[in-house]
N, C-alpha and C positions, 0 to 999 in steps of 0.2 A: 346177794350182791352180784352184779354182772360186771366182768372185767373185759376190756377190749384190747386186742393186740393187732397192730398193723406194722409189718416188717419194713414197709417202705416209708410211710408218713408218720409213724409213731415215734415216741421218745420215752425212754424209761424214767425221764424226769417229769413226765406228765402224771396225772392221777389215774389214768386207765379206766375211768368211769363213763366214757362216751367214745363214739367213733372219732370225734374231733380231738380227744385227749387220750388216744390209745397209747398203750405201751409199745415199745419196739420189739421186745423179746418175750417169748412164752415163759422162759425161766423167771423173769422178773414178775410176771403176772402170777405164777404159781407161788412165789414167795409172799405175795400180798394176799392171796386168796385163803379162805377158810373153808372148812367142810360145809357143804351145801351151796357154795358159790358156783358160778358158771363163768367160764372163760370162752369168749367168742373170738375166733381167728378170722382176720381179713385174708382172703386168698392172696397168695404171693409166695415169693422165694424166702425161705427161712434159713438162716445160717446156723441152725441148731439141729440136733437129733430129735426130730419131732416125735417119732414113735416112743422113744425113751421118756421124753418129757410128758407126753400125753398119758403114758402108763403111770408115771409118778403122780400126776395130778389126780388121776382116777383112784389110785391107792389112797390118796389123801381125801377122797370123797368129794372132789371138785370135778364137775362135768366140763367137757371141752366140746365145742361145736364150731361151726363155720357161720360167719355172718351171712344171714339170708338163707341158711340151710334149715330144713324142717325135719 
């Protein structure tokens, strides 16, 4: 499963499964994700400790990337 996070246009009330329905926070995406899932972040300003959250996601075997990144 791929989860999307957009700090500007997202909402944690969305389902997070497309850019148009992205979550607002990485922490919410991590809570939804399971091992083997991927979280894609839309570039922007995040009001969270991204390095800590990305580390927590990777510990849970969830990959984190940037939308459009390779």
